[in-house]
C-alpha positions in Angstrom: 141.3 109.5 52.1 139.1 107.3 54.3 138.4 103.7 53.2 134.7 104.6 52.9 135.3 107.4 50.5 137.8 105.3 48.6 135.3 102.4 48.3 132.6 104.7 47.1 134.8 106.2 44.4 136.0 102.7 43.3 132.4 101.5 43.2 131.4 104.5 41.1 134.2 104.1 38.6 133.5 100.4 38.3 129.8 100.9 37.9 130.1 103.8 35.5 132.4 101.8 33.2 130.1 98.7 33.4 127.1 100.8 32.6 128.9 102.5 29.8 129.9 99.1 28.3 126.4 97.6 28.6 124.6 100.6 27.1 127.1 101.5 24.4 126.9 98.2 22.6 123.1 97.6 22.8 122.5 99.3 19.4 125.3 97.2 17.9 123.7 94.0 19.3 120.3 95.0 17.9 121.9 95.8 14.5 123.6 92.4 14.2 120.9 90.2 15.9 117.6 92.2 15.6 115.2 93.4 18.2 113.6 90.0 18.6 116.9 88.4 19.5 117.5 91.2 21.9 114.2 90.3 23.5 115.7 86.8 24.2 118.7 88.5 25.8 116.2 90.5 27.9 114.6 87.1 28.9 118.1 85.9 29.9 118.5 88.8 32.2 115.1 88.0 33.8 116.2 84.4 34.3 119.3 85.5 36.2 117.2 87.7 38.5 114.6 85.0 39.0 117.0 82.4 40.2 118.5 84.8 42.6 115.5 83.8 44.6 117.5 80.8 45.7 120.2 82.9 47.3 118.6 82.2 50.7 120.1 85.4 52.1 123.6 83.9 51.9 125.3 86.8 50.1 124.0 89.5 52.3 124.8 87.3 55.4 128.4 86.8 54.2 128.8 90.6 53.7 127.3 91.4 57.1 129.2 88.8 59.1 132.6 89.5 57.4 132.1 93.3 58.2 131.3 92.5 61.8 134.2 90.1 62.2 136.6 92.6 60.7 136.4 94.8 63.8 136.7 91.9 66.2 140.0 90.4 67.5 141.1 86.8 66.8 138.4 86.2 64.1 140.6 85.1 61.2 139.8 81.3 61.5 136.1 82.0 61.9 136.1 84.3 58.9 137.8 81.6 56.6 135.4 78.9 57.9 132.4 81.2 57.3 133.5 81.8 53.6 134.1 78.1 52.9 130.8 77.1 54.5 128.6 79.6 52.6 130.4 79.3 49.2 130.1 75.5 49.3 126.3 75.8 49.8 126.2 78.4 47.1 128.0 76.1 44.6 125.5 73.3 45.3 122.5 75.7 44.7 124.2 77.0 41.5 124.4 73.5 40.1 120.7 73.0 40.8 119.9 76.2 39.0 121.9 75.3 35.9 120.1 71.9 35.7 116.7 73.5 36.1 117.3 75.9 33.2 118.8 73.2 31.0 115.9 70.8 31.6 113.4 73.6 30.9 114.9 74.8 27.6 112.6 72.8 25.4 109.4 73.9 27.3 110.5 77.6 27.3 111.3 77.7 23.6 108.1 76.0 22.5 105.4 76.9 25.0 106.5 80.2 26.7 108.3 82.5 24.3 106.5 83.8 21.2 108.9 84.3 18.3 108.2 85.3 14.7 111.7 85.1 13.0 113.7 83.0 15.4 113.1 79.2 15.1 112.5 77.0 18.1 115.8 75.2 17.8 117.8 78.4 17.9 116.0 79.5 21.1 116.4 76.2 22.8 120.2 76.1 22.1 120.5 79.6 23.4 118.7 78.7 26.6 121.0 75.7 27.1 124.0 78.0 27.0 122.2 80.4 29.4 122.1 77.5 31.9 125.9 77.5 32.2 126.2 81.3 32.2 123.7 81.6 35.0 125.6 79.0 37.1 128.9 80.9 37.0 127.3 84.4 37.2 125.3 83.2 40.2 128.7 82.4 42.0 130.0 85.9 41.3 127.4 87.3 43.7 128.7 85.5 46.8 132.4 86.2 46.0 131.6 89.9 45.4 129.7 90.1 48.7 132.7 88.7 50.5 135.0 91.2 49.0 132.6 94.1 49.8 132.4 92.9 53.4 136.2 93.0 53.5 136.0 96.5 52.0 138.1 95.5 49.0 136.1 97.5 46.5 139.1 98.8 44.7 140.1 95.3 43.6 136.5 94.3 42.9 135.9 97.2 40.6 139.2 96.8 38.9 138.0 93.4 37.9 134.6 94.8 36.9 136.2 97.3 34.5 138.3 94.7 32.8 135.5 92.1 32.5 132.9 94.7 31.3 135.2 95.7 28.5 135.8 92.1 27.5 132.2 91.2 27.8 130.8 94.1 25.7 133.7 94.9 23.3 134.5 91.2 22.8 130.9 90.4 22.0 130.8 93.1 19.3 134.0 91.7 17.7 132.6 88.1 17.8 129.4 89.2 16.1 131.3 91.3 13.5 134.2 89.0 12.7 133.1 85.5 13.5 129.3 85.0 13.5 126.4 87.4 13.9 124.3 84.7 15.7 122.8 84.2 19.2 125.0 81.1 19.6 128.2 83.1 19.1 127.0 85.9 21.4 126.1 83.5 24.3 129.3 81.4 23.8 131.4 84.6 24.3 129.3 85.5 27.4 130.0 82.1 28.9 133.8 82.4 28.4 133.9 85.8 30.0 131.6 84.8 32.9 133.7 81.8 33.8 136.9 83.9 33.8 135.2 86.6 36.0 134.1 84.0 38.5 137.6 82.5 38.8 139.2 85.9 39.4 136.7 86.9 42.1 137.1 83.5 43.9 140.9 83.8 43.9 140.7 87.4 45.1 138.4 86.7 48.0 140.6 83.9 49.4 143.7 86.0 48.9 142.4 88.9 50.9 141.0 86.8 53.8 143.0 87.0 57.1 145.7 84.3 57.4 144.7 81.3 59.5 144.7 77.5 59.3 142.9 75.7 56.5 139.2 76.6 56.3 136.7 74.0 57.4 133.0 73.5 56.6 131.2 74.3 59.9 127.5 73.6 60.5 127.9 75.5 63.8 128.4 78.7 61.8 125.0 78.3 60.2 123.4 78.0 63.6 124.8 81.4 64.6 123.5 83.2 61.5 120.4 81.3 60.5 117.9 83.9 61.8 119.4 86.8 59.7 119.9 84.4 56.8 116.2 83.2 56.8 115.0 86.8 57.0 117.2 87.8 54.1 116.0 84.8 52.1 112.4 85.9 52.6 113.2 89.5 51.6 115.1 88.3 48.5 112.2 86.0 47.5 109.5 88.7 47.6 111.8 91.4 46.3 112.7 89.5 43.2 109.2 88.3 42.6 108.2 92.0 42.9 110.9 93.3 40.5 110.6 90.5 37.9 106.9 89.8 37.9 106.2 92.4 35.2 108.8 90.9 32.9 107.6 87.3 33.5 104.0 88.2 32.6 105.0 90.3 29.7 107.3 87.7 28.3 104.3 85.3 28.1 101.7 87.8 26.8 103.8 89.9 24.4 105.7 88.9 21.3 109.5 88.7 21.6 109.7 92.0 19.5 107.4 93.9 21.9 109.1 92.4 24.9 112.4 93.5 23.3 111.3 97.1 23.5 110.2 96.7 27.1 113.6 95.0 27.9 115.4 97.9 26.4 113.5 100.4 28.5 113.9 98.2 31.6 117.7 98.0 31.0 117.9 101.8 30.8 115.9 102.2 34.0 117.9 99.5 35.8 121.1 101.4 34.9 120.0 103.9 37.5 120.7 101.3 40.2 124.4 101.3 39.1 124.5 104.9 40.3 123.0 103.8 43.7 124.8 100.5 44.4 128.3 101.9 44.9 127.1 104.0 47.8 124.9 101.3 49.3 127.7 98.7 49.0 130.2 101.0 50.7 127.8 102.3 53.4 126.3 98.9 54.5 129.6 97.5 56.1 130.1 100.9 57.8 126.5 100.8 59.2 127.3 97.4 60.7 130.5 98.7 62.3 128.9 101.8 63.8 126.0 99.7 65.2 128.4 97.2 66.6 130.4 99.8 68.5 127.3 101.8 69.4 128.0 105.2 67.7 124.5 106.4 67.0 125.3 110.1 66.3 127.8 109.1 63.6 125.3 106.6 62.3 122.6 109.3 61.9 125.0 111.6 60.1 126.0 108.8 57.7 122.4 107.9 57.1 121.4 111.4 56.0 124.7 112.1 54.1 124.5 108.9 52.1 120.7 109.5 51.4 121.5 113.0 50.1 124.4 111.7 48.1 122.1 109.2 46.3 119.5 112.0 45.8 122.1 114.3 44.1 123.0 111.6 41.7 119.7 109.8 40.8 117.3 112.8 40.8 119.1 114.7 38.0 119.6 111.5 36.0 116.1 110.1 36.4 114.2 113.4 36.0 116.4 114.4 33.1 116.0 111.0 31.3 112.2 111.0 31.9 111.7 114.5 30.4 114.1 113.9 27.4 113.6 110.1 26.9 112.7 110.4 23.2 115.7 112.7 22.4 118.1 110.4 24.3 116.8 107.2 22.6 117.1 108.8 19.2 120.6 110.1 19.8 121.6 106.8 21.2 120.2 104.4 18.6 119.5 106.6 15.6 116.4 104.5 15.2 113.1 106.5 15.1 110.9 103.5 15.5 112.8 102.2 18.5 112.6 105.7 20.1 108.9 106.0 19.4 108.1 102.5 20.8 110.2 102.9 24.0 110.4 106.5 25.2 107.2 106.4 27.3 108.2 103.1 28.8 111.6 104.6 29.7 110.1 107.7 31.4 107.7 105.6 33.6 110.2 102.9 34.5 113.1 105.3 35.4 110.9 107.4 37.7 109.8 104.2 39.4 113.5 103.2 39.7 114.2 106.6 41.1 111.7 106.2 44.0 112.9 102.6 44.5 116.5 103.8 44.6 115.8 106.3 47.4 114.7 103.3 49.6 118.2 101.8 49.4 119.8 103.5 52.3 116.8 103.0 54.6 116.9 99.3 53.5 120.7 99.1 54.4 119.9 100.5 57.8 117.3 97.9 58.4 119.7 95.1 57.5 122.5 96.5 59.6 120.2 96.3 62.6 119.2 92.8 61.6 115.5 93.8 61.1 114.5 91.8 58.0 110.7 91.2 58.7 109.7 94.8 57.8 111.0 94.6 54.2 109.5 91.2 53.8 106.0 92.3 54.8 106.2 95.5 52.7 107.3 93.6 49.6 104.8 90.8 50.2 102.0 93.4 50.4 103.2 95.0 47.2 103.1 91.6 45.4 99.4 91.2 46.5 98.7 94.5 44.9 101.0 94.1 41.9 99.9 90.6 40.7 96.2 91.3 40.0 97.0 94.8 38.7 99.3 93.3 36.1 97.0 90.5 35.2 94.2 92.9 34.7 96.1 95.9 33.2 98.6 94.3 30.9 96.0 92.6 28.5 94.3 96.0 28.1 97.2 98.5 28.2 100.2 96.3 27.4 103.7 97.3 28.4 102.7 100.8 29.3 100.2 99.5 31.8 102.9 97.4 33.5 105.3 100.4 33.6 102.6 102.7 35.2 101.8 100.0 37.8 105.5 99.6 38.7 105.8 103.4 39.2 102.8 103.5 41.5 104.1 100.7 43.7 107.4 102.5 44.2 105.8 105.8 45.1 103.9 103.8 47.7 107.1 102.5 49.2 108.4 106.0 49.8 105.1 107.4 51.1 104.3 104.5 53.4 107.5 102.5 54.1 109.6 105.3 55.6 106.7 106.2 57.9 106.7 102.8 59.5 110.5 102.2 59.4 111.3 105.3 61.4 108.9 104.4 64.2 111.4 101.8 65.2 114.8 102.9 63.7 116.2 106.4 64.3 112.7 107.8 65.1 113.8 111.4 65.3 115.1 111.4 61.7 112.0 110.7 59.7 111.0 114.3 58.7 114.6 115.2 58.1 114.8 112.4 55.6 111.5 113.4 53.9 112.2 117.1 53.7 116.0 117.5 53.3 117.0 114.2 51.8 114.0 113.7 49.5 111.6 116.6 48.9 113.9 119.6 48.5 116.4 117.9 46.0 113.5 116.2 44.1 111.6 119.5 43.8 114.7 121.3 42.6 115.4 118.7 39.9 111.8 118.8 38.7 111.6 122.6 38.5 115.0 123.1 36.8 114.4 120.3 34.3 110.9 121.6 33.5 112.3 125.1 32.7 115.0 123.5 30.6 112.5 121.4 28.7 110.5 124.5 27.9 113.5 126.3 26.5 115.2 123.3 25.0 116.8 123.6 21.6 115.2 121.1 19.2 117.3 121.6 16.0 118.4 118.9 13.7 122.1 119.0 14.5 123.1 116.0 16.5 126.1 117.8 18.1 123.9 120.7 19.2 121.2 118.4 20.7 123.9 116.5 22.5 125.5 119.6 23.8 122.1 121.0 25.0 121.4 117.8 26.9 124.8 117.7 28.5 124.3 121.3 29.6 120.9 120.7 31.0 122.0 117.6 33.0 125.0 119.5 34.3 122.8 122.5 35.4 120.3 120.2 37.2 123.1 118.3 38.9 124.6 121.5 40.2 121.3 122.9 41.4 120.4 119.7 43.2 123.9 119.7 44.9 123.2 123.2 46.1 119.9 122.1 47.6 121.4 119.4 49.8 123.1 120.5 53.1 125.6 117.7 53.6 126.8 117.4 49.9 126.9 121.2 49.5 129.0 121.5 52.6 131.4 118.8 51.4 131.7 120.5 48.0 132.6 123.9 49.7 135.2 122.1 51.9 136.8 120.6 48.8 136.8 123.9 47.0 138.3 125.7 50.0 141.0 123.1 50.2 141.8 123.5 46.5 141.8 127.3 47.0 144.2 127.0 49.9 146.6 124.8 48.0 146.6 127.2 45.1 147.4 130.1 47.4 150.2 128.2 49.1 151.7 127.4 45.7 151.5 131.0 44.7 
């Protein structure tokens, strides 16, 4: 099995388990803490994303440079110096982030968040604990990027599986057996986050090529500053774009209403866990193929990885959008929560689907070192999104924000790909639109619509669950059959299995 396939499989196993752990325990968190407290947890997630603005492109730069150095001779010392230089800067930024959150705790608890049942002191103490969690979680990004650049996804995802189990299952035990409070919840998150960071840091340094002791080198920054600045600009506008709705809603809505939006956002964001394993494994390979000038193989990998993402996210996104109420009710057994959230889930997950299809084109841009295009696209989207949210949210609330988010991401696909392929792989644009996007998407929509029309709506939980599993499986199979690269790979696997069975017999 090639390292690329192994890394993709490892990424999927890790992301699947992390998603399962995060989703499985949400109803339990809400049971012990209440939907308003879960709104505060949603605000915590937004904080983490907001302060990723200060990344300055360092994590993507480390990933890219390590991948490039891995195919060059006599690069061991430069690789170790690179890691020490970037991680040192990252620690300094992380400490600044922690201090900013801690010093802002009083203002956020009294002037920003609107709570009905949670007192100000409880919120302030929770935010103080968030400051330390964000610091150590911030550092996980740079260590994980280094491991991905080294193509050590098996180790990375082994750690993810263990930590996700501890984080989710341990939090439930703490709330059940020790104290059903926000303070206990965040205390446990802090313990697990520190442990996770230490393991990743140790793993990265262990897998680096052997050389002399690493040294902090300003000269390294001179070599990579252009790409780093470009990535910083992209990160800045991307995170403003993806978090702006939550920032505005956290100010306008009550914590309870924001809790429902956070729940829907978390479900939609889970779709990215189905995308990131492929993007994480493909990006270093893109860099290598461009470095050694293998354009034909690059084109093939571009379409194959795009179709692979399509076969996974189209059945998931379209299926969840069509059956959002049923899924929420089966998941939470809470009719009010399902009624308050199902439309939000449908809109947000379709928006996430279109956004997700832009991941492989985005990885291609970064591999070529072309960072300005994504920056200008995202900046233009912010100019549209900001007034739209400020005007729409007061009138239409969370649903207005979700609809605007969907519209922005449709625009990315319709406009962004057009301009990108004028410069990169110009002969591949229509193949991407037709074979990687339109055909599998149309297949998913048609099959799911038919299934929705004939769907069993009885009261038996088992039969409803069985019906949904059958529908998702059918849509998944039909979408695979509609994609040339993935269908071909499936037939090859089946033929190999058939041959082995014949040999054995």
